[in-house]
C-alpha positions as CSV (number, residue, x, y, z in Angstrom):
1,M,2.2,19.2,11.2
2,I,-0.1,18.9,8.2
3,E,-3.9,18.9,8.8
4,S,-5.8,16.5,6.6
5,N,-9.2,16.9,5.0
6,S,-11.2,13.7,4.7
7,L,-14.4,13.5,2.6
8,L,-15.9,10.0,2.5
9,A,-18.6,8.7,0.2
10,Y,-20.1,5.5,1.5
11,H,-21.9,3.1,-0.9
12,A,-24.9,1.2,0.2
13,N,-27.6,-0.4,-2.0
14,G,-26.2,1.4,-5.0
15,A,-26.5,4.9,-3.5
16,T,-23.6,7.3,-2.7
17,T,-23.8,9.7,0.2
18,D,-21.2,12.2,1.4
19,I,-21.5,11.8,5.1
20,L,-18.3,12.9,6.8
21,T,-16.0,15.9,6.2
22,E,-13.4,16.5,9.0
23,K,-10.0,17.9,9.8
24,K,-7.9,15.9,12.1
25,H,-4.2,15.4,13.1
26,R,-4.3,11.8,12.0
27,H,-3.0,9.5,9.3
28,D,-4.4,6.3,10.6
29,Y,-8.1,5.9,9.6
30,F,-10.6,3.1,10.1
31,Q,-13.8,4.6,8.8
32,M,-17.0,2.6,8.7
33,S,-19.8,2.5,6.1
34,C,-23.4,3.4,7.0
35,E,-25.1,0.6,9.0
36,L,-27.3,-1.8,7.2
37,N,-29.8,-4.0,8.9
38,T,-29.0,-7.2,7.1
39,G,-26.5,-9.7,8.3
40,G,-23.8,-11.9,6.8
41,G,-20.9,-9.4,6.6
42,G,-19.1,-7.2,9.1
43,P,-20.6,-4.1,10.6
44,G,-22.1,-2.0,7.8
45,S,-22.1,-4.7,5.2
46,S,-24.4,-7.4,3.9
47,R,-23.8,-10.5,1.8
48,S,-26.3,-11.7,-0.8
49,S,-26.8,-15.4,-1.8
50,S,-24.7,-14.7,-4.9
51,G,-21.7,-13.7,-2.8
52,I,-22.0,-9.9,-3.5
53,Q,-21.2,-7.9,-0.4
54,I,-22.7,-4.4,0.1
55,G,-21.2,-1.7,2.4
56,S,-17.6,-0.7,2.9
57,A,-15.0,0.3,5.4
58,W,-11.7,2.3,4.8
59,F,-8.4,2.1,6.6
60,Q,-5.2,4.0,5.9
61,R,-1.8,4.0,7.5
62,R,1.7,5.3,6.6
63,I,4.3,2.7,7.4
64,N,8.1,2.8,7.4
65,L,10.1,-0.1,6.0
66,R,13.6,-0.8,7.4
67,P,16.5,0.5,5.3
68,Q,17.8,-1.8,2.6
69,H,21.0,-1.9,0.5
70,R,20.7,-1.4,-3.2
71,G,18.9,-4.3,-4.8
72,V,15.5,-6.1,-4.9
73,H,14.0,-7.2,-1.6
74,L,11.1,-9.3,-0.6
75,V,9.0,-7.4,1.9
76,T,5.6,-9.1,2.0
77,E,5.9,-10.3,5.6
78,E,7.3,-7.0,6.8
79,V,4.5,-5.0,5.2
80,L,1.8,-7.3,6.6
81,R,3.2,-7.1,10.1
82,L,2.6,-3.4,10.0
83,I,-1.0,-3.6,8.9
84,P,-2.6,-6.4,11.0
85,E,-6.0,-4.6,10.3
86,I,-6.1,-6.4,6.9
87,S,-7.3,-9.5,8.8
88,Q,-10.6,-7.7,9.5
89,F,-11.6,-7.5,5.8
90,S,-13.5,-10.3,4.2
91,V,-13.2,-8.9,0.7
92,G,-11.5,-5.8,-0.7
93,L,-8.5,-4.1,-2.2
94,A,-5.2,-3.1,-0.6
95,H,-3.3,-0.2,-2.3
96,F,0.4,0.3,-1.6
97,Q,2.0,3.6,-2.6
98,I,5.7,4.2,-2.1
99,L,6.4,7.8,-1.2
100,H,9.7,8.2,-3.0
101,T,11.0,8.7,-6.5
102,S,14.2,6.6,-6.3
103,A,12.7,3.3,-5.2
104,S,9.8,1.2,-6.5
105,L,7.4,-1.6,-5.8
106,A,6.7,-4.7,-7.8
107,L,4.8,-8.0,-7.5
108,N,6.9,-11.0,-8.5
109,E,8.8,-14.1,-7.4
110,S,8.7,-14.9,-3.7
111,W,10.6,-18.2,-3.6
112,D,14.0,-18.1,-5.3
113,P,16.2,-15.2,-4.2
114,D,18.2,-15.6,-7.4
115,V,15.3,-14.0,-9.3
116,R,15.8,-10.8,-7.3
117,D,19.5,-10.8,-7.9
118,D,18.9,-11.4,-11.7
119,M,16.4,-8.5,-11.7
120,E,18.9,-6.2,-10.2
121,M,21.5,-7.2,-12.8
122,M,19.1,-6.6,-15.6
123,L,18.0,-3.2,-14.3
124,N,21.6,-2.1,-14.1
125,R,22.2,-3.3,-17.7
126,I,19.1,-1.5,-19.0
127,V,19.7,1.7,-17.0
128,P,23.5,2.0,-16.5
129,E,25.3,4.6,-14.6
130,G,27.9,6.7,-16.5
131,L,25.6,8.0,-19.2
132,P,25.6,11.8,-19.9
133,Y,22.7,12.5,-17.5
134,R,22.0,16.2,-16.9
135,H,20.8,15.5,-13.4
136,S,23.9,14.5,-11.6
137,C,24.1,16.6,-8.4
138,E,22.9,13.8,-6.1
139,G,25.4,11.2,-7.2
140,P,25.9,8.9,-10.2
141,D,23.3,6.4,-8.9
142,D,20.5,9.0,-8.5
143,M,19.3,9.6,-12.1
144,P,19.4,5.9,-13.0
145,A,17.3,5.3,-9.8
146,H,14.6,7.7,-11.1
147,V,14.5,5.9,-14.5
148,K,14.2,2.5,-12.8
149,A,11.4,3.8,-10.6
150,C,9.5,4.9,-13.7
151,F,9.9,1.5,-15.3
152,L,8.7,-0.5,-12.3
153,G,6.2,1.9,-10.8
154,S,5.3,3.4,-7.5
155,S,2.2,1.5,-6.5
156,L,0.5,-1.9,-6.2
157,T,-3.2,-2.7,-5.9
158,L,-3.8,-6.2,-4.6
159,P,-7.0,-8.1,-3.7
160,I,-8.0,-9.0,-0.2
161,S,-9.8,-12.3,0.5
162,E,-10.9,-13.5,3.9
163,G,-8.4,-11.3,5.8
164,R,-5.4,-12.1,3.6
165,L,-3.7,-10.8,0.4
166,A,-4.9,-13.0,-2.4
167,L,-1.6,-13.7,-4.0
168,G,-0.4,-16.4,-6.3
169,T,1.6,-19.3,-4.8
170,W,5.0,-17.7,-5.7
171,Q,4.0,-14.0,-5.6
172,G,5.4,-11.5,-3.2
173,I,5.8,-7.8,-2.7
174,W,9.2,-6.4,-3.8
175,L,10.8,-3.3,-2.6
176,C,13.2,-2.3,-5.3
177,E,15.9,-0.1,-3.8
178,H,17.7,1.8,-6.5
179,R,20.0,4.0,-4.4
180,N,23.4,2.9,-3.1
181,Q,22.6,4.3,0.3
182,A,19.0,5.1,1.3
183,G,17.2,5.3,4.6
184,S,13.8,3.9,5.6
185,R,11.3,3.9,2.8
186,K,7.8,5.0,3.5
187,L,4.6,3.4,2.1
188,M,1.0,4.7,2.3
189,V,-1.3,1.7,2.7
190,T,-5.0,2.1,2.0
191,L,-7.5,-0.7,2.6
192,Q,-11.0,-0.7,1.3
193,G,-13.7,-3.4,1.5
194,C,-16.3,-5.3,3.5
195,L,-15.5,-6.3,7.0
196,R,-15.6,-9.8,8.4
197,P,-18.6,-10.8,10.5
198,D,-16.6,-10.9,13.7
199,T,-15.0,-7.5,13.2
200,T,-15.0,-4.9,16.0
201,M,-14.2,-1.4,14.8
202,T,-10.9,-0.2,16.1
203,G,-8.6,2.7,15.4
204,S,-5.6,4.7,16.6
205,S,-4.4,8.2,16.2
206,S,-1.0,9.6,15.5
207,S,0.6,13.0,15.5
208,A,2.4,12.3,12.2
209,P,1.1,14.1,9.0
210,L,-1.3,12.4,6.6
211,A,0.8,13.3,3.6
212,S,4.5,14.0,3.1
213,T,6.9,14.8,0.3
214,S,9.8,12.5,0.0
215,S,12.4,11.7,-2.6
């Protein structure tokens, strides 16, 4: 069990105040901003006539994606099913961090699956197996997996608008699985933004650690 330390700074009317430091056995947070007495946004937020919203809420959860074979997989719907709380945000940012070094995340084509097959083909041509890699103790696919993960990256930051990810028409979240055989991949998801007017603060706890080391 890993105890987590949480120090939040809430922003209201341009001021920053450290208001909560705590230790808890939780990795699932829904933490509210300080209450404002103006309406228009969710609890702890206000909306001006120019559309600027003041006040913020934070939510964080570690999720497990189902195991996939080696290749590029569209996982947008799977991810969103695991974080229904996104619907409570009117505007904000969603950050997705994969907690592994041999798989990666990307934002790309969501319609034609041939694009994902072609991407896997190109990755294998750019980073082939069989080169004289010094790191070889975990199999011939492992070192190429690390290189591919560096090329594509481990995180995505996407806008939230009216309770949904603000994606382009043909954009989706890709899980790029670079190992021949891998288990469930873990993501840490962090949501930050202003809540919708009809939002009721909710939260849940878990005995799982806030942070972990995975490869």
